[in-house]
C-alpha positions, 0 to 999 in steps of 0.5 A: 833083577837089577831093576828090582833091586833099584826099586827096592833101594829107591823105596828104602831111601824114600822111607828113610827120607820120610822118617827124617826131620829137622826138629823132633819133639817128644811129647804132645802135651801142652808145651810140645804142642806150643812149640810145634805151633810156633815151628809150624808158623815158620814152615819148619820141618818138625814132628811131635811124637806122642805115645798115646792116642790123644794130645794132652794125655797127662790130663786124662789121669791127673789131677786125680780128683779132676779139678785144675788149680790153674785159674780161668778168669773170664772177665777182667774189665778189659778187652785187651787179649794180651792183658787178659792172658795174665789171668788165663792160666790154661790157654796156649798161644795161637792166632785162633780166637776160639782157642781160649779156655774161657770158651770151654769152661765157665769155671774159675778152676776148670775140670780136667776133662775140659782141658783134655778137650781143649788140647785135642782141639788145639792140635786138630784145629791148628793141624799140628804134625803129631804122630800118635801111638808112637812111644820113643823108647831110646834116644842116641846121637851120632857124635860125628854127624850130630844126628839124633836117632829115635827108636820107637816101640816097634823098632822104627828109627827116626832121625833129626838134627834138633831134639826137643824133650817135652815129656813132662814129669810123669814118673812118680817120685818114690822116697827111699823109705823101707816098706814104701812098696806096701802102700798106694800112691797118688797115681793109683789110690781110690778116688771114691770117698766111700772107700775111706769111711771111718778109716785112719789115713796117713798121707806122705807129702803135703803138696797140692797132690797130698792136700787134694787127696785129703780134701777128697776124703775128709768127709769120710775118714775118721781122721787124716794125718799128713807129713812131709820132709819140710814145712808147709809152703803156702803159695800166697806166702811164697808167690810160687804157684807150685806151693800149696794153693788155698783151694786145697788147704782144707786140712789146715783148717781141720788141724788148727780147729781141732777136728782130729786131723794132724800135720807133722814133719817126718823126713824122707830118710832111713830113720823110719820104715813102714810095716804091716802088723795085724792088718794095720799100717805103721810107721816106725823107727828104722832101728825098731824090730817092730815087735815091741810097741809103746803103750797107747799113751806114748803114741803120737801122730806118725810113729807107731800109730795104727793106720788103715791106709797110708798114701804116697803123694810125693810128686813126680820126676823126670824119666831118664830111661830114654837116653843112652850114654851119648844123650844122657843129659845129667841130673840137676842135683839142686832139684833133688834129681827132679830135673835134667841139667840144662842151661838158662837158654833151655839147651842141655849142658851135656848134649848140644842141640838137645833142648827142653820145654814145658814142665822140664824147663822149669829147672831154670826157675824152679820155685822162683817163677812160673816156668813149670805151669802152662801160663809160664811155659807157653812164653818160655816155649816161644822164647826157645822157638825164637832162639832156634830161629836165629841159631838154625835159620839166621832169623833174628829175634823179632824186634822193633826200632823206635826213636828214643823219644817214643820209648817212654810211651812204648814202655808204658804200653808194655808195662800195662799189658804184657803177660809174658813178663808178668807171668815169668817174672825174673826170668823173661825181660824186655831188652832195649838196645840203645843205638847212638842214644837216639834209637832203641831196638826193642826185643820182647821176652828175652831170657834174662840169664842168657843175656851175657851171650846176647849175640848167639841168643838173639842175633844182635850185638849190644853194649848199652842196654835197658832191661824191663823186669817184673819183681816182687819185693825182696823180703816179701815172699817166703814160707811163714811170711806175713803177707797180710801185715799192715803197711805191706804196700806203698803208694808213694813213688818216692818209696817205689823201691820198697814195693812188695807186690809184683811191679815193673823194674827198669835196669840200665847198663852202660856196658852189657854184663858178661854174666847174669847169675841165678834167677832173681839176682840182677848184675849191678846196674849203672842205674835202676828204677822201680815203678811203684806197685799198684793193686790194679796193675794200672801204671798210667799215672802221669806223676807216679809212673810216666814222668819218672820213667821218662826221666830214667830214660833221659838219664840213660841216654843223656837227652831231654825227652820232654814233649813239645808242641809244633809251635814250641819246636819251631821257636826252639829251632829259630833260637838255637838252630836245628842241631841244638833243639830237643831230641823230641823236636828232631824226631817228630817236628821235622817228620811232620808230626807234633806227637809221637806215633803211638798207634801201636797195638793197645786198647782204645782207652789206653791209647786215648789216655796216653795221648792225653797225657802226652799233651799235658806233660809240658 
């Protein structure tokens, strides 16, 4: 009997061991898999819980009409993979050369089923540790031990030290309008246009889901009216890819060209309600009894108009039902409750060791950058992974130490190729820590708003820094902005600070600012430099780009960074002594080379171009 009890105790202990991990990720969507991939490359103990039988299952249902609005630009004229990711909005980051969306679809806007196939391959080819058919129903935390306990649909428990929520936004947002339960939602409305032949349709919501739904039935419906709580925001005006994309704006054409379709603003409030009368749907004032209707001549779009169908397309929100009191993340009221509260480093404000990634992490840059979309959160997931490596494994943020005399060309290389800063403008920035004015520690894609606590973020101390950021013009983006106006761009380097299109900006701080404010608002720098906008994003001009960057760095480090030939360095050392020659000669002439070592990962064409420029500078 004693031996039997011992065996049972060992089995129970072994079972408990198998159900414990350092990292638990809830959700095997794109962001969960992306973070899982990075953890796997470091050999970390992790598991991804997925409630469905496949990864990326959200894309099996959405978008309902199956065309993605994330671009798949297969050809850019460049063979540089990093540069090409600027125009590939669907692929995740990995070492596998075949795991790019361009190998799965030739369409500029791929079919959603292609995305499903891609995500399934990503998880299987990389061997990610995903536990399918496991729906986590409850999450709690032991406040003494700090251990999280996750309970699935079968009552099985899993323990972990660090919890990452990657569930996305999948719960339909239902406005508080009386009668809203009478109508269909985007998640279940028919996608067959024949079901709307000659019908009057009203769509609540004028985002991409609403316009996608309208475009699907515009050839069948008698007319379509659309309304929302605010004006239409076009992505090409706001430069926010979550706003209405041109691919979905058919109903703006039909409205403006007088083809029976209409647009209006009706706010989500108790000022209106939905009723059914004589087989028709009506939106009426909340105070109305619904018995006395105005005459036909007094009826306009919205109130009292008889509709055959009303469709709710009001987006999705975060599901808070997972959490008990010990893990309640709180609600970010600035996003109308769409997201949980989180810090700029994606950790929960209220629950230590709980992080968010993917669409949820968009709370940090909501409507200000691309963090809610694959081409953005693949980079914020990597930034989160690098934080986790330092915090829990004492592995510092990846960096390179380079002579300050090489910094100009290193920066030009990054500016011309980097995708992470290009996609996550104003959120991720390259950080240059200046050491003794002659050496720079270069860290890539660091969350800018967390730099006030740089030691806990990266493992590095810093005083004097330079930040590379990408920005749009301050008054260029916004609803109703005329982004096609004359004189919308400048090509004059002297006027670079008036650039409107996305362009690089350098900020120098003699002292590390203690606090970085909201996204897009930088602390007052010691000095800054805008690199003039370029339509082709080609910043390799000697006069317009490279020399101004070099002079900016010279001012920051108080050194002459001009390039000199071997003969010139020799002559200067004879005339002024080795201690008084330019820094370039100290770092290169006395190391046996007359030009900077720029054999870094860049295209051959760019490398040749930069070497030629170096030779021509002086």
